[in-house]
PDB file of N, CA, C and O in Angstrom, chain B, residues numbered from 101:
ATOM      1  N   MET B 101       0.884  -1.049  -0.054  1.00  0.00           N
ATOM      2  CA  MET B 101      -0.122  -0.232  -0.057  1.00  0.00           C
ATOM      3  C   MET B 101       1.261   1.063  -0.104  1.00  0.00           C
ATOM      4  O   MET B 101       2.237   1.058   0.647  1.00  0.00           O
ATOM      5  N   THR B 102       0.883   2.395  -1.530  1.00  0.00           N
ATOM      6  CA  THR B 102       1.700   3.659  -0.923  1.00  0.00           C
ATOM      7  C   THR B 102       0.856   4.753   0.100  1.00  0.00           C
ATOM      8  O   THR B 102      -0.330   4.718   0.427  1.00  0.00           O
ATOM      9  N   GLN B 103       1.788   5.613   0.432  1.00  0.00           N
ATOM     10  CA  GLN B 103       1.647   6.230   1.221  1.00  0.00           C
ATOM     11  C   GLN B 103       0.074   7.337   0.761  1.00  0.00           C
ATOM     12  O   GLN B 103      -0.512   8.116   1.513  1.00  0.00           O
ATOM     13  N   GLN B 104      -0.239   7.021  -0.683  1.00  0.00           N
ATOM     14  CA  GLN B 104      -0.740   8.389  -1.360  1.00  0.00           C
ATOM     15  C   GLN B 104      -2.621   7.307  -0.845  1.00  0.00           C
ATOM     16  O   GLN B 104      -3.671   7.908  -0.616  1.00  0.00           O
ATOM     17  N   GLN B 105      -2.485   5.825  -0.805  1.00  0.00           N
ATOM     18  CA  GLN B 105      -3.540   4.927  -0.859  1.00  0.00           C
ATOM     19  C   GLN B 105      -4.259   5.355   0.090  1.00  0.00           C
ATOM     20  O   GLN B 105      -3.526   5.484   1.070  1.00  0.00           O
ATOM     21  N   LYS B 106      -5.193   5.615   0.302  1.00  0.00           N
ATOM     22  CA  LYS B 106      -6.908   6.085   1.467  1.00  0.00           C
ATOM     23  C   LYS B 106      -7.452   4.566   1.339  1.00  0.00           C
ATOM     24  O   LYS B 106      -7.685   3.861   0.358  1.00  0.00           O
ATOM     25  N   LEU B 107      -7.574   4.322   2.921  1.00  0.00           N
ATOM     26  CA  LEU B 107      -8.469   3.345   3.298  1.00  0.00           C
ATOM     27  C   LEU B 107      -9.589   4.044   3.224  1.00  0.00           C
ATOM     28  O   LEU B 107      -9.745   5.244   3.450  1.00  0.00           O
ATOM     29  N   PHE B 108     -10.593   3.011   2.804  1.00  0.00           N
ATOM     30  CA  PHE B 108     -12.238   3.990   2.596  1.00  0.00           C
ATOM     31  C   PHE B 108     -12.917   2.645   3.674  1.00  0.00           C
ATOM     32  O   PHE B 108     -12.547   1.471   3.628  1.00  0.00           O
ATOM     33  N   LYS B 109     -13.677   3.051   4.338  1.00  0.00           N
ATOM     34  CA  LYS B 109     -14.743   1.970   5.017  1.00  0.00           C
ATOM     35  C   LYS B 109     -15.537   1.269   4.412  1.00  0.00           C
ATOM     36  O   LYS B 109     -15.778   0.066   4.515  1.00  0.00           O
ATOM     37  N   SER B 110     -15.987   2.108   3.711  1.00  0.00           N
ATOM     38  CA  SER B 110     -17.606   1.769   3.077  1.00  0.00           C
ATOM     39  C   SER B 110     -17.714   2.440   1.778  1.00  0.00           C
ATOM     40  O   SER B 110     -17.392   3.625   1.868  1.00  0.00           O
ATOM     41  N   ALA B 111     -18.168   1.963   0.243  1.00  0.00           N
ATOM     42  CA  ALA B 111     -18.006   2.820  -0.635  1.00  0.00           C
ATOM     43  C   ALA B 111     -18.567   3.730  -1.166  1.00  0.00           C
ATOM     44  O   ALA B 111     -18.454   4.091  -2.338  1.00  0.00           O
ATOM     45  N   ASN B 112     -19.527   4.379   0.053  1.00  0.00           N
ATOM     46  CA  ASN B 112     -19.678   5.768   0.378  1.00  0.00           C
ATOM     47  C   ASN B 112     -18.427   6.731   0.943  1.00  0.00           C
ATOM     48  O   ASN B 112     -18.619   7.866   1.380  1.00  0.00           O
ATOM     49  N   GLU B 113     -17.473   6.262   0.884  1.00  0.00           N
ATOM     50  CA  GLU B 113     -16.610   6.631   1.815  1.00  0.00           C
ATOM     51  C   GLU B 113     -15.585   7.037   0.162  1.00  0.00           C
ATOM     52  O   GLU B 113     -14.954   8.032  -0.196  1.00  0.00           O
ATOM     53  N   PHE B 114     -15.856   5.739  -0.453  1.00  0.00           N
ATOM     54  CA  PHE B 114     -14.783   6.145  -1.994  1.00  0.00           C
ATOM     55  C   PHE B 114     -15.231   6.459  -2.775  1.00  0.00           C
ATOM     56  O   PHE B 114     -14.663   6.452  -3.867  1.00  0.00           O
ATOM     57  N   SER B 115     -16.812   7.010  -2.570  1.00  0.00           N
ATOM     58  CA  SER B 115     -17.558   7.732  -3.440  1.00  0.00           C
ATOM     59  C   SER B 115     -17.111   8.938  -3.494  1.00  0.00           C
ATOM     60  O   SER B 115     -16.496   9.415  -4.448  1.00  0.00           O
ATOM     61  N   LEU B 116     -17.385   9.475  -2.514  1.00  0.00           N
ATOM     62  CA  LEU B 116     -17.019  10.595  -2.207  1.00  0.00           C
ATOM     63  C   LEU B 116     -15.854  10.957  -2.420  1.00  0.00           C
ATOM     64  O   LEU B 116     -15.706  12.087  -2.887  1.00  0.00           O
ATOM     65  N   HIS B 117     -14.841  10.247  -2.191  1.00  0.00           N
ATOM     66  CA  HIS B 117     -13.330  10.795  -2.559  1.00  0.00           C
ATOM     67  C   HIS B 117     -13.296  10.851  -4.450  1.00  0.00           C
ATOM     68  O   HIS B 117     -12.597  11.692  -5.015  1.00  0.00           O
ATOM     69  N   ILE B 118     -13.948  10.076  -5.059  1.00  0.00           N
ATOM     70  CA  ILE B 118     -14.004   9.858  -6.398  1.00  0.00           C
ATOM     71  C   ILE B 118     -14.709  11.640  -6.827  1.00  0.00           C
ATOM     72  O   ILE B 118     -14.076  12.569  -7.330  1.00  0.00           O
ATOM     73  N   GLU B 119     -15.896  11.622  -6.489  1.00  0.00           N
ATOM     74  CA  GLU B 119     -16.342  12.648  -6.557  1.00  0.00           C
ATOM     75  C   GLU B 119     -15.694  14.322  -6.377  1.00  0.00           C
ATOM     76  O   GLU B 119     -15.986  15.366  -6.960  1.00  0.00           O
ATOM     77  N   GLU B 120     -14.416  13.915  -4.985  1.00  0.00           N
ATOM     78  CA  GLU B 120     -13.914  14.616  -5.232  1.00  0.00           C
ATOM     79  C   GLU B 120     -12.842  15.118  -6.124  1.00  0.00           C
ATOM     80  O   GLU B 120     -12.601  16.284  -6.437  1.00  0.00           O
ATOM     81  N   LEU B 121     -12.305  14.138  -6.438  1.00  0.00           N
ATOM     82  CA  LEU B 121     -11.596  13.885  -7.374  1.00  0.00           C
ATOM     83  C   LEU B 121     -12.115  14.924  -8.729  1.00  0.00           C
ATOM     84  O   LEU B 121     -11.732  15.939  -9.312  1.00  0.00           O
ATOM     85  N   VAL B 122     -13.013  14.129  -8.770  1.00  0.00           N
ATOM     86  CA  VAL B 122     -13.505  14.705 -10.026  1.00  0.00           C
ATOM     87  C   VAL B 122     -13.799  16.411 -10.308  1.00  0.00           C
ATOM     88  O   VAL B 122     -13.591  17.087 -11.315  1.00  0.00           O
ATOM     89  N   LYS B 123     -14.421  16.812  -8.845  1.00  0.00           N
ATOM     90  CA  LYS B 123     -14.245  18.474  -8.627  1.00  0.00           C
ATOM     91  C   LYS B 123     -12.950  18.691  -9.297  1.00  0.00           C
ATOM     92  O   LYS B 123     -12.935  18.877 -10.514  1.00  0.00           O
ATOM     93  N   GLN B 124     -11.885  18.682  -8.621  1.00  0.00           N
ATOM     94  CA  GLN B 124     -10.452  18.982  -8.951  1.00  0.00           C
ATOM     95  C   GLN B 124      -9.900  18.791  -9.725  1.00  0.00           C
ATOM     96  O   GLN B 124      -8.894  19.457  -9.970  1.00  0.00           O
ATOM     97  N   HIS B 125     -10.284  17.834 -10.438  1.00  0.00           N
ATOM     98  CA  HIS B 125      -8.752  17.588 -11.432  1.00  0.00           C
ATOM     99  C   HIS B 125     -10.419  18.403 -13.005  1.00  0.00           C
ATOM    100  O   HIS B 125      -9.878  19.002 -13.934  1.00  0.00           O
ATOM    101  N   LYS B 126     -11.283  18.371 -13.062  1.00  0.00           N
ATOM    102  CA  LYS B 126     -12.513  18.558 -14.048  1.00  0.00           C
ATOM    103  C   LYS B 126     -12.531  17.061 -14.976  1.00  0.00           C
ATOM    104  O   LYS B 126     -12.345  17.086 -16.193  1.00  0.00           O
ATOM    105  N   ILE B 127     -12.757  15.908 -14.295  1.00  0.00           N
ATOM    106  CA  ILE B 127     -12.685  14.711 -15.308  1.00  0.00           C
ATOM    107  C   ILE B 127     -13.918  13.969 -15.080  1.00  0.00           C
ATOM    108  O   ILE B 127     -14.741  14.219 -14.199  1.00  0.00           O
ATOM    109  N   SER B 128     -13.975  13.128 -15.859  1.00  0.00           N
ATOM    110  CA  SER B 128     -15.574  12.001 -15.674  1.00  0.00           C
ATOM    111  C   SER B 128     -15.271  11.183 -14.594  1.00  0.00           C
ATOM    112  O   SER B 128     -14.084  11.035 -14.304  1.00  0.00           O
ATOM    113  N   HIS B 129     -16.072  10.665 -13.994  1.00  0.00           N
ATOM    114  CA  HIS B 129     -16.295   9.674 -13.410  1.00  0.00           C
ATOM    115  C   HIS B 129     -15.428   8.413 -12.767  1.00  0.00           C
ATOM    116  O   HIS B 129     -15.146   7.913 -11.679  1.00  0.00           O
ATOM    117  N   MET B 130     -15.155   8.211 -14.473  1.00  0.00           N
ATOM    118  CA  MET B 130     -14.353   7.209 -15.062  1.00  0.00           C
ATOM    119  C   MET B 130     -12.770   7.088 -15.053  1.00  0.00           C
ATOM    120  O   MET B 130     -11.931   6.283 -14.649  1.00  0.00           O
ATOM    121  N   ASP B 131     -12.796   8.076 -15.585  1.00  0.00           N
ATOM    122  CA  ASP B 131     -11.074   8.830 -15.447  1.00  0.00           C
ATOM    123  C   ASP B 131     -10.530   9.006 -13.738  1.00  0.00           C
ATOM    124  O   ASP B 131      -9.425   8.851 -13.218  1.00  0.00           O
ATOM    125  N   ALA B 132     -12.060   9.453 -13.111  1.00  0.00           N
ATOM    126  CA  ALA B 132     -11.436   9.473 -11.467  1.00  0.00           C
ATOM    127  C   ALA B 132     -10.912   8.182 -10.826  1.00  0.00           C
ATOM    128  O   ALA B 132      -9.978   7.875 -10.085  1.00  0.00           O
ATOM    129  N   VAL B 133     -11.658   7.728 -11.277  1.00  0.00           N
ATOM    130  CA  VAL B 133     -11.459   5.908 -11.147  1.00  0.00           C
ATOM    131  C   VAL B 133     -10.364   5.467 -11.733  1.00  0.00           C
ATOM    132  O   VAL B 133      -9.704   4.615 -11.137  1.00  0.00           O
ATOM    133  N   LEU B 134     -10.077   5.786 -12.591  1.00  0.00           N
ATOM    134  CA  LEU B 134      -8.360   5.270 -13.206  1.00  0.00           C
ATOM    135  C   LEU B 134      -7.664   5.960 -12.782  1.00  0.00           C
ATOM    136  O   LEU B 134      -6.520   5.542 -12.599  1.00  0.00           O
ATOM    137  N   LYS B 135      -7.972   7.275 -12.435  1.00  0.00           N
ATOM    138  CA  LYS B 135      -6.676   8.040 -11.957  1.00  0.00           C
ATOM    139  C   LYS B 135      -6.486   7.514 -10.151  1.00  0.00           C
ATOM    140  O   LYS B 135      -5.851   8.254  -9.400  1.00  0.00           O
ATOM    141  N   TYR B 136      -6.892   6.646  -9.802  1.00  0.00           N
ATOM    142  CA  TYR B 136      -7.072   6.079  -8.465  1.00  0.00           C
ATOM    143  C   TYR B 136      -6.600   5.527  -8.154  1.00  0.00           C
ATOM    144  O   TYR B 136      -6.035   5.434  -7.064  1.00  0.00           O
ATOM    145  N   CYS B 137      -6.654   4.717  -9.295  1.00  0.00           N
ATOM    146  CA  CYS B 137      -5.709   3.201  -9.188  1.00  0.00           C
ATOM    147  C   CYS B 137      -4.254   3.192  -9.886  1.00  0.00           C
ATOM    148  O   CYS B 137      -3.345   2.455  -9.504  1.00  0.00           O
ATOM    149  N   VAL B 138      -4.127   4.282 -11.172  1.00  0.00           N
ATOM    150  CA  VAL B 138      -2.704   4.094 -11.129  1.00  0.00           C
ATOM    151  C   VAL B 138      -1.846   5.685 -10.214  1.00  0.00           C
ATOM    152  O   VAL B 138      -0.726   6.149 -10.431  1.00  0.00           O
ATOM    153  N   ASP B 139      -2.942   6.175  -9.173  1.00  0.00           N
ATOM    154  CA  ASP B 139      -2.135   7.077  -8.484  1.00  0.00           C
ATOM    155  C   ASP B 139      -1.581   5.862  -7.306  1.00  0.00           C
ATOM    156  O   ASP B 139      -0.427   5.886  -6.878  1.00  0.00           O
ATOM    157  N   ASN B 140      -2.520   4.903  -6.907  1.00  0.00           N
ATOM    158  CA  ASN B 140      -2.117   3.808  -5.855  1.00  0.00           C
ATOM    159  C   ASN B 140      -1.825   2.137  -6.358  1.00  0.00           C
ATOM    160  O   ASN B 140      -2.065   1.111  -5.722  1.00  0.00           O
ATOM    161  N   MET B 141      -1.119   2.316  -7.966  1.00  0.00           N
ATOM    162  CA  MET B 141      -0.688   1.104  -8.081  1.00  0.00           C
ATOM    163  C   MET B 141      -1.780   0.413  -7.796  1.00  0.00           C
ATOM    164  O   MET B 141      -1.493  -0.379  -6.898  1.00  0.00           O
ATOM    165  N   LEU B 142      -3.505   0.261  -8.283  1.00  0.00           N
ATOM    166  CA  LEU B 142      -3.973  -1.109  -8.256  1.00  0.00           C
ATOM    167  C   LEU B 142      -4.835  -1.040  -9.316  1.00  0.00           C
ATOM    168  O   LEU B 142      -5.270  -0.014  -9.839  1.00  0.00           O
ATOM    169  N   GLU B 143      -5.160  -2.662  -9.738  1.00  0.00           N
ATOM    170  CA  GLU B 143      -5.739  -2.500 -11.168  1.00  0.00           C
ATOM    171  C   GLU B 143      -7.166  -2.312 -11.051  1.00  0.00           C
ATOM    172  O   GLU B 143      -7.569  -2.948 -10.077  1.00  0.00           O
ATOM    173  N   PRO B 144      -8.247  -1.598 -11.742  1.00  0.00           N
ATOM    174  CA  PRO B 144      -9.259  -1.472 -11.342  1.00  0.00           C
ATOM    175  C   PRO B 144     -10.196  -2.971 -10.860  1.00  0.00           C
ATOM    176  O   PRO B 144     -11.222  -2.712 -10.232  1.00  0.00           O
ATOM    177  N   GLU B 145      -9.994  -4.041 -11.038  1.00  0.00           N
ATOM    178  CA  GLU B 145     -10.251  -5.266 -10.316  1.00  0.00           C
ATOM    179  C   GLU B 145     -10.629  -4.615  -9.192  1.00  0.00           C
ATOM    180  O   GLU B 145     -11.830  -4.503  -8.946  1.00  0.00           O
ATOM    181  N   GLU B 146      -9.681  -4.099  -8.357  1.00  0.00           N
ATOM    182  CA  GLU B 146      -8.805  -4.166  -6.902  1.00  0.00           C
ATOM    183  C   GLU B 146     -10.105  -3.432  -6.270  1.00  0.00           C
ATOM    184  O   GLU B 146     -10.681  -3.958  -5.317  1.00  0.00           O
ATOM    185  N   ILE B 147     -10.398  -2.635  -6.628  1.00  0.00           N
ATOM    186  CA  ILE B 147     -11.678  -1.568  -6.087  1.00  0.00           C
ATOM    187  C   ILE B 147     -13.145  -1.529  -6.620  1.00  0.00           C
ATOM    188  O   ILE B 147     -13.998  -0.644  -6.552  1.00  0.00           O
ATOM    189  N   ALA B 148     -13.168  -3.108  -7.320  1.00  0.00           N
ATOM    190  CA  ALA B 148     -14.679  -2.466  -8.021  1.00  0.00           C
ATOM    191  C   ALA B 148     -15.521  -2.780  -6.384  1.00  0.00           C
ATOM    192  O   ALA B 148     -16.600  -2.292  -6.046  1.00  0.00           O
ATOM    193  N   SER B 149     -14.805  -3.559  -5.707  1.00  0.00           N
ATOM    194  CA  SER B 149     -16.223  -3.271  -4.397  1.00  0.00           C
ATOM    195  C   SER B 149     -16.593  -2.378  -4.161  1.00  0.00           C
ATOM    196  O   SER B 149     -17.723  -1.995  -3.857  1.00  0.00           O
ATOM    197  N   LYS B 150     -15.294  -1.718  -4.313  1.00  0.00           N
ATOM    198  CA  LYS B 150     -15.758  -0.272  -3.081  1.00  0.00           C
ATOM    199  C   LYS B 150     -16.464   0.911  -4.580  1.00  0.00           C
ATOM    200  O   LYS B 150     -16.175   2.091  -4.774  1.00  0.00           O
ATOM    201  N   ILE B 151     -17.249   0.173  -5.252  1.00  0.00           N
ATOM    202  CA  ILE B 151     -18.015   0.962  -6.424  1.00  0.00           C
ATOM    203  C   ILE B 151     -19.282   0.703  -5.719  1.00  0.00           C
ATOM    204  O   ILE B 151     -19.525  -0.408  -5.248  1.00  0.00           O
ATOM    205  N   ASN B 152     -20.279   1.920  -5.613  1.00  0.00           N
ATOM    206  CA  ASN B 152     -21.698   1.926  -5.406  1.00  0.00           C
ATOM    207  C   ASN B 152     -22.192   1.908  -6.355  1.00  0.00           C
ATOM    208  O   ASN B 152     -21.752   1.618  -7.467  1.00  0.00           O
ATOM    209  N   LYS B 153     -24.002   2.480  -5.759  1.00  0.00           N
ATOM    210  CA  LYS B 153     -24.979   2.486  -7.370  1.00  0.00           C
ATOM    211  C   LYS B 153     -24.620   3.355  -8.177  1.00  0.00           C
ATOM    212  O   LYS B 153     -24.171   3.361  -9.324  1.00  0.00           O
ATOM    213  N   SER B 154     -25.035   4.528  -6.968  1.00  0.00           N
ATOM    214  CA  SER B 154     -24.538   5.750  -6.975  1.00  0.00           C
ATOM    215  C   SER B 154     -23.508   5.884  -8.600  1.00  0.00           C
ATOM    216  O   SER B 154     -23.797   6.053  -9.785  1.00  0.00           O
ATOM    217  N   LEU B 155     -22.262   5.704  -7.838  1.00  0.00           N
ATOM    218  CA  LEU B 155     -21.211   5.736  -9.003  1.00  0.00           C
ATOM    219  C   LEU B 155     -21.914   5.548 -10.156  1.00  0.00           C
ATOM    220  O   LEU B 155     -22.065   6.321 -11.102  1.00  0.00           O
ATOM    221  N   LYS B 156     -22.469   4.071  -9.927  1.00  0.00           N
ATOM    222  CA  LYS B 156     -22.493   3.186 -11.606  1.00  0.00           C
ATOM    223  C   LYS B 156     -22.773   4.085 -12.458  1.00  0.00           C
ATOM    224  O   LYS B 156     -22.197   4.615 -13.408  1.00  0.00           O
ATOM    225  N   GLU B 157     -23.796   4.170 -11.934  1.00  0.00           N
ATOM    226  CA  GLU B 157     -24.622   5.005 -12.511  1.00  0.00           C
ATOM    227  C   GLU B 157     -23.994   6.701 -13.427  1.00  0.00           C
ATOM    228  O   GLU B 157     -24.065   6.953 -14.630  1.00  0.00           O
ATOM    229  N   LYS B 158     -23.572   7.346 -12.597  1.00  0.00           N
ATOM    230  CA  LYS B 158     -22.851   8.389 -13.041  1.00  0.00           C
ATOM    231  C   LYS B 158     -21.476   7.426 -14.119  1.00  0.00           C
ATOM    232  O   LYS B 158     -21.249   8.100 -15.124  1.00  0.00           O
ATOM    233  N   ILE B 159     -21.046   6.771 -14.106  1.00  0.00           N
ATOM    234  CA  ILE B 159     -19.915   6.008 -15.205  1.00  0.00           C
ATOM    235  C   ILE B 159     -20.714   6.006 -16.112  1.00  0.00           C
ATOM    236  O   ILE B 159     -20.449   6.654 -17.125  1.00  0.00           O
ATOM    237  N   ALA B 160     -22.220   5.099 -15.985  1.00  0.00           N
ATOM    238  CA  ALA B 160     -22.452   4.931 -17.055  1.00  0.00           C
ATOM    239  C   ALA B 160     -23.109   5.959 -17.821  1.00  0.00           C
ATOM    240  O   ALA B 160     -23.292   5.785 -19.026  1.00  0.00           O
ATOM    241  N   ILE B 161     -23.451   6.924 -17.291  1.00  0.00           N
ATOM    242  CA  ILE B 161     -24.254   7.916 -17.750  1.00  0.00           C
ATOM    243  C   ILE B 161     -22.816   8.698 -18.597  1.00  0.00           C
ATOM    244  O   ILE B 161     -23.029   9.132 -19.729  1.00  0.00           O
ATOM    245  N   ASN B 162     -21.525   8.829 -18.053  1.00  0.00           N
ATOM    246  CA  ASN B 162     -20.368   9.342 -18.816  1.00  0.00           C
ATOM    247  C   ASN B 162     -20.303   8.690 -19.747  1.00  0.00           C
ATOM    248  O   ASN B 162     -20.364   9.171 -20.878  1.00  0.00           O
ATOM    249  N   MET B 163     -20.150   7.331 -19.487  1.00  0.00           N
ATOM    250  CA  MET B 163     -19.443   6.577 -21.182  1.00  0.00           C
ATOM    251  C   MET B 163     -20.687   6.658 -21.944  1.00  0.00           C
ATOM    252  O   MET B 163     -20.603   6.057 -23.015  1.00  0.00           O
ATOM    253  N   GLN B 164     -22.009   7.310 -21.688  1.00  0.00           N
ATOM    254  CA  GLN B 164     -23.266   7.206 -22.573  1.00  0.00           C
ATOM    255  C   GLN B 164     -22.798   8.374 -23.390  1.00  0.00           C
ATOM    256  O   GLN B 164     -22.458   8.264 -24.568  1.00  0.00           O
ATOM    257  N   GLU B 165     -22.795   9.585 -22.661  1.00  0.00           N
ATOM    258  CA  GLU B 165     -22.484  10.736 -23.648  1.00  0.00           C
ATOM    259  C   GLU B 165     -21.318  11.005 -24.279  1.00  0.00           C
ATOM    260  O   GLU B 165     -21.101  11.927 -25.066  1.00  0.00           O
ATOM    261  N   LEU B 166     -20.002   9.516 -23.611  1.00  0.00           N
ATOM    262  CA  LEU B 166     -19.075   9.299 -25.010  1.00  0.00           C
ATOM    263  C   LEU B 166     -18.988   8.415 -25.829  1.00  0.00           C
ATOM    264  O   LEU B 166     -17.923   8.053 -26.329  1.00  0.00           O
ATOM    265  N   ASN B 167     -20.331   7.844 -26.135  1.00  0.00           N
ATOM    266  CA  ASN B 167     -20.995   7.114 -27.166  1.00  0.00           C
ATOM    267  C   ASN B 167     -20.375   5.885 -26.668  1.00  0.00           C
ATOM    268  O   ASN B 167     -20.796   4.909 -27.288  1.00  0.00           O
ATOM    269  N   TYR B 168     -19.626   5.633 -25.875  1.00  0.00           N
ATOM    270  CA  TYR B 168     -19.367   3.956 -25.785  1.00  0.00           C
ATOM    271  C   TYR B 168     -20.179   2.833 -25.204  1.00  0.00           C
ATOM    272  O   TYR B 168     -20.208   1.603 -25.259  1.00  0.00           O
ATOM    273  N   LEU B 169     -21.018   4.113 -24.449  1.00  0.00           N
ATOM    274  CA  LEU B 169     -22.689   2.565 -23.989  1.00  0.00           C
ATOM    275  C   LEU B 169     -23.789   3.295 -24.674  1.00  0.00           C
ATOM    276  O   LEU B 169     -24.123   4.480 -24.680  1.00  0.00           O
ATOM    277  N   PRO B 170     -24.252   2.215 -25.254  1.00  0.00           N
ATOM    278  CA  PRO B 170     -25.787   2.896 -26.064  1.00  0.00           C
ATOM    279  C   PRO B 170     -26.678   3.659 -25.235  1.00  0.00           C
ATOM    280  O   PRO B 170     -27.215   3.161 -24.246  1.00  0.00           O
ATOM    281  N   LYS B 171     -26.919   5.245 -25.721  1.00  0.00           N
ATOM    282  CA  LYS B 171     -27.361   6.109 -24.823  1.00  0.00           C
ATOM    283  C   LYS B 171     -29.629   5.289 -24.704  1.00  0.00           C
ATOM    284  O   LYS B 171     -30.341   4.787 -25.574  1.00  0.00           O
ATOM    285  N   GLN B 172     -29.856   5.563 -23.370  1.00  0.00           N
ATOM    286  CA  GLN B 172     -30.916   5.278 -23.448  1.00  0.00           C
ATOM    287  C   GLN B 172     -32.339   5.477 -22.759  1.00  0.00           C
ATOM    288  O   GLN B 172     -32.721   5.222 -21.617  1.00  0.00           O
ATOM    289  N   ALA B 173     -32.872   5.928 -23.670  1.00  0.00           N
ATOM    290  CA  ALA B 173     -34.269   7.020 -23.525  1.00  0.00           C
ATOM    291  C   ALA B 173     -34.352   7.157 -21.963  1.00  0.00           C
ATOM    292  O   ALA B 173     -34.028   6.328 -21.113  1.00  0.00           O
ATOM    293  N   SER B 174     -34.899   8.488 -21.797  1.00  0.00           N
ATOM    294  CA  SER B 174     -34.849   8.991 -21.067  1.00  0.00           C
ATOM    295  C   SER B 174     -36.354  10.155 -20.770  1.00  0.00           C
ATOM    296  O   SER B 174     -36.857  10.822 -21.674  1.00  0.00           O
ATOM    297  N   LEU B 175     -36.875  10.156 -19.215  1.00  0.00           N
ATOM    298  CA  LEU B 175     -38.164  10.683 -18.875  1.00  0.00           C
ATOM    299  C   LEU B 175     -37.461  11.730 -18.936  1.00  0.00           C
ATOM    300  O   LEU B 175     -36.322  11.601 -18.486  1.00  0.00           O
ATOM    301  N   ASP B 176     -37.943  13.460 -19.632  1.00  0.00           N
ATOM    302  CA  ASP B 176     -38.212  14.710 -19.084  1.00  0.00           C
ATOM    303  C   ASP B 176     -38.671  14.847 -17.892  1.00  0.00           C
ATOM    304  O   ASP B 176     -39.265  13.768 -17.891  1.00  0.00           O
ATOM    305  N   LEU B 177     -38.892  15.267 -16.885  1.00  0.00           N
ATOM    306  CA  LEU B 177     -39.681  15.951 -15.812  1.00  0.00           C
ATOM    307  C   LEU B 177     -39.289  17.025 -15.590  1.00  0.00           C
ATOM    308  O   LEU B 177     -39.835  17.717 -14.731  1.00  0.00           O
TER     309      LEU B 177
END
């Protein structure tokens, strides 16, 4: 474990850390997760359990906007 790597007690804590990276670096959620992995010498598979439903949804939206995933119909409320 590197000095920079933080220990997260829950997936929600990890998600908040990723949100902070998104704001600080003005990057997508997927890029923030990958940056965390690179900075801490981790494989993405190693942090998969720390990604909560909310973060998964945000990553999916990012991927749809970049046309990596098919867009889904949404209702304008």
